[in-house]
N, C-alpha and C positions, 0 to 999 in steps of 0.2 A: 664489907661496908654495910652500914645499917641502911634502913629505908630512907631516913632523913638525909643521910650523906649522899645517897644516890640521887635523891630529888634535888639537892642543892648543886650537885655537880652537873646535872642535866640542865638546870636553870642557867648556870654560868656558861654552858656551851651554846645557848641560844643568843646570848648577848654578844654582838661583834666587838672584838677588841680594837679594831681599826675604825676610828670615827670618820676617816676620809671616805670610806665606802658608803656611809649613810648621808654624806653631803648632797649627792644628787637627789636622794629621796626627800631630804628636808627642803631643798629648793623647789622640788616638784609640789610638795605639800603647800608651801608658801604661795606658789604660783596659783594653785587651784583655789586656795582660800581667797586670794585677791580677785580671781575671776568670779568666784561665788559672790563676793561683796559687790563687784561691778554689776553682775547680772541682777542681783536683788535691787540695787538702786535703779537700774534700767526698768525692771518690772514695776517698781513703785511709780516711776515717771510715766510709764505707759498707762497704768491704772488711773493716775491723776488726770492725764489727758483725756482718757476715755470718759471719765466721770464728768469732766468739764464739757466735753462735746455733747454728752447726753443731756446735761442741764441746759446748754445753749439750745439744743433742738427742742426741748420741752418749752423753753421760753418763747421761741419762735412760733411753735405750734399754738401756744396760748394766745399770742398776739394775732396770729392769722385767723383764729376763730372769732376774734372780735371785729374783723374787717367786714364792712358792708359789701353788697353786690356792686355798688358804684365804685367803692375803693378798689375792688378786684379788677373791674373793667379799666379803671385809670392805670393800674399797675401794668396790665397787659398792653395797653396802648403805649405806655412809656417804654416798655421792653421792645415793642415792635419798632418804635421810632429809633431807639438806640441801635438795634440790629441793622436797620436800613441805613442809618447814618454811618455806622462803622463799616458796612460792606461797600458803600459808595466811596468812602474815604480810602479803603484798601484798593479798590479798583482804580481810583484816581492816582494813587501812589504807584501802582504797578504800571499804569499807562504812561507815566511821565518819565520813564527810563529811556528816553531817546538819546541819540548821539550828541545832541546840543544841550544836554543838561548842564547846569552851572558847575557841578562837581567836575565834569569832564573838561569843560572849557577853561577852568581855572587851574588845571594841573600844571606843574612846573615843566613837565616834559613838552607840552604843547607850546608854552611860552618861549622855550629855548630854540625851537626850530623856526 
């Protein structure tokens, strides 16, 4: 055989005759491409969220720089009032869990007996 004939014969030997053997390989490639596309979309979404969060933070910082001392004191007082109101409401809600609460008194099991 000549050199070209040997090269052509070895090239044909590398190509599989049975295409069913390459099916798992093709499905694996398709799965990886789909995953790559999904990951790129997720990366773009995360980048967009990060960019929006950074812009939001910059806007808030700019507004905060414009607040006067009186404004800051008023904000701190509002926060303190809100925390004391929420903590007193939470303690009142936890303290009202007695046996005579309306939810227990109105249960059908109590009415039947």
